Each structure stands twice: as C-alpha cells, then as structure tokens.
ZAMARGU-4260 file (C-alpha; in steps of 0.2 Angstrom, whole numbers, plus 5000, padded with zeros to 4 digits):
<rodrens>
0) 4454/5446/4644 | 4442/5432/4647 | 4433/5436/4630 | 4451/5435/4622 | 4455/5419/4630
5) 4439/5412/4624 | 4441/5417/4606 | 4458/5410/4606 | 4453/5393/4613 | 4438/5392/4600
10) 4451/5397/4586 | 4463/5383/4592 | 4449/5372/4593 | 4443/5376/4575 | 4460/5374/4567
15) 4463/5357/4577 | 4446/5351/4569 | 4451/5358/4553 | 4467/5348/4552 | 4458/5332/4558
20) 4468/5331/4574 | 4456/5333/4589 | 4464/5339/4604 | 4479/5346/4595 | 4482/5364/4591
25) 4494/5369/4579 | 4501/5386/4575 | 4492/5394/4560 | 4500/5411/4558 | 4500/5424/4551
30) 4518/5426/4558 | 4528/5443/4561 | 4514/5452/4568 | 4501/5454/4583 | 4485/5446/4579
35) 4472/5460/4585 | 4457/5453/4578 | 4450/5440/4568 | 4436/5442/4554 | 4425/5426/4552
40) 4418/5420/4535 | 4400/5425/4536 | 4394/5409/4528 | 4405/5396/4537 | 4409/5404/4553
45) 4428/5400/4551 | 4442/5412/4553 | 4445/5421/4536 | 4453/5438/4540 | 4466/5443/4553
50) 4469/5461/4558 | 4487/5463/4564 | 4499/5476/4568 | 4508/5472/4552 | 4493/5473/4539
55) 4478/5463/4534 | 4479/5444/4531 | 4467/5432/4522 | 4466/5414/4526 | 4467/5404/4509
60) 4472/5388/4504 | 4476/5383/4521 | 4488/5397/4524 | 4488/5416/4529 | 4492/5427/4515
65) 4495/5446/4517 | 4482/5457/4506 | 4491/5470/4497 | 4479/5483/4497 | 4484/5489/4514
70) 4501/5484/4515 | 4509/5483/4532 | 4497/5497/4539 | 4493/5492/4557 | 4475/5487/4559
75) 4465/5486/4575 | 4450/5476/4569 | 4441/5468/4554 | 4423/5463/4550 | 4417/5454/4534
80) 4398/5456/4532 | 4398/5445/4516 | 4394/5461/4506 | 4408/5473/4512 | 4424/5471/4522
85) 4428/5484/4536 | 4445/5487/4545 | 4449/5498/4557 | 4466/5507/4553 | 4476/5511/4569
90) 4474/5530/4572 | 4466/5533/4556 | 4448/5526/4557 | 4436/5516/4549 | 4439/5509/4529
95) 4429/5498/4519 | 4432/5487/4503 | 4418/5481/4491 | 4432/5472/4481 | 4438/5459/4494
100) 4453/5470/4500 | 4459/5476/4482 | 4454/5494/4486 | 4450/5503/4501 | 4440/5519/4505
105) 4438/5529/4521 | 4421/5528/4530 | 4417/5544/4538 | 4399/5548/4537 | 4392/5551/4555
110) 4409/5545/4563 | 4411/5561/4574 | 4410/5563/4593 | 4398/5573/4601 | 4411/5588/4601
115) 4415/5586/4582 | 4431/5576/4584 | 4433/5562/4571 | 4433/5544/4575 | 4450/5538/4573
120) 4453/5525/4586 | 4442/5510/4585 | 4444/5495/4595 | 4430/5483/4589 | 4417/5482/4574
125) 4403/5469/4578 | 4388/5465/4568 | 4371/5461/4575 | 4368/5441/4572 | 4350/5443/4571
130) 4350/5459/4559 | 4366/5458/4549 | 4363/5477/4543 | 4366/5483/4559 | 4383/5487/4565
135) 4393/5493/4580 | 4409/5502/4582 | 4417/5502/4600 | 4430/5516/4601 | 4444/5523/4612
140) 4437/5538/4620 | 4423/5542/4607 | 4409/5531/4614 | 4399/5518/4604 | 4392/5520/4586
145) 4379/5511/4577 | 4375/5509/4558 | 4357/5502/4554 | 4361/5502/4535 | 4376/5491/4534
150) 4389/5504/4537 | 4383/5517/4525 | 4380/5530/4539 | 4384/5530/4557 | 4377/5538/4573
155) 4382/5539/4591 | 4375/5530/4603 | 4380/5537/4620 | 4365/5539/4630 | 4368/5534/4647
160) 4387/5535/4646 | 4395/5548/4657 | 4395/5564/4649 | 4413/5571/4654 | 4421/5556/4657
165) 4432/5548/4643 | 4434/5532/4652 | 4416/5528/4651 | 4418/5532/4632 | 4431/5519/4629
170) 4421/5504/4624 | 4433/5488/4621 | 4420/5476/4613 | 4401/5474/4609 | 4394/5456/4615
175) 4381/5449/4606 | 4363/5450/4614 | 4364/5432/4622 | 4381/5435/4630 | 4397/5425/4625
</rodrens>
C-alpha cells in the first residue's frame, strides 16, 4: 500500500506541475473505472497509459481517451517499452501490441507454471531501468517470470520461493534494484 500511495502522490505532483499550479492537484481521469496501473512514457517519464477495470486509456491532448482495440476489457497492468505495449488482461494473461494499441496478440511463450498451468492472472509488469530488454511479470499464484529479450520469450524465476506454498508465489510487484 505504501508503494501505491507514493505512486499516487507522484502522479498528483506531476499533474499539478503539468498544469502549472504547484501544490494543487486536479482530477485527471480516466473516469468510470478503477485505475489499476499507470504506464509511463519511456521517453518523458509522464503517465501515458492507464489500465483500468473498464479498459485501456491513453493520455493524449491533456485528456484520457479509451483505446478501442481492447474495448472495456478489464486490465490489471500496462507497460510501454517504447517498442511494444504489454497489458495484463484480467484472468486471460499477457497481451502485446506493436501498433500503439490498434491490434493485440496473446503472449504465451514460456508463460506456464512449473506444473504446466497457464499464467492468466498477472499483477504487475516491470522493466529493468538499466537493461530495457529485461522485463518481469509478477503473478497471482504462479511466481515471478523474466524475459531477457524484450518480452519475446519468458522463463519462470521461482528459485527460493516455497515449493508448495502458493502464497509465496503470489508476487504483487517488482521493485527497481535501488528500491523505491
């Protein structure tokens, strides 16, 4: 919860600075749904994508606009690498777009648990700030996954997690190497 509170404060500060009113935080939408994750613009570090329980929104022309490619599909996470956009679709797994959100494809290569179960509940997608081709997935009950090639293939990273305890494999987020 501390991480989410810090993220909300940073977004509020960024929006206040963007509108030029230091110390004033204004609602910036998107309205009508719960924002579950923000995807930052890899070039500017500003919010660009919003994964909500009512679809994917893009921040454009100082307002949030729903991306039509996914409709109102509930999303849990979003990541923009600058080359590809990834979204975690609620109970359906990881999808990617190479067309700025116009079309989406499922990403399944290597996304199975040790027991062969598909990864369908993803809590967080993260990028290594030092090596942008290294991506991480935090999952609900299936452990942690890593891609070393920008998301083309994935492998499980569960060494050290308890073998038969699903709670130990319920990873909520991945922190950068230097902490928060």
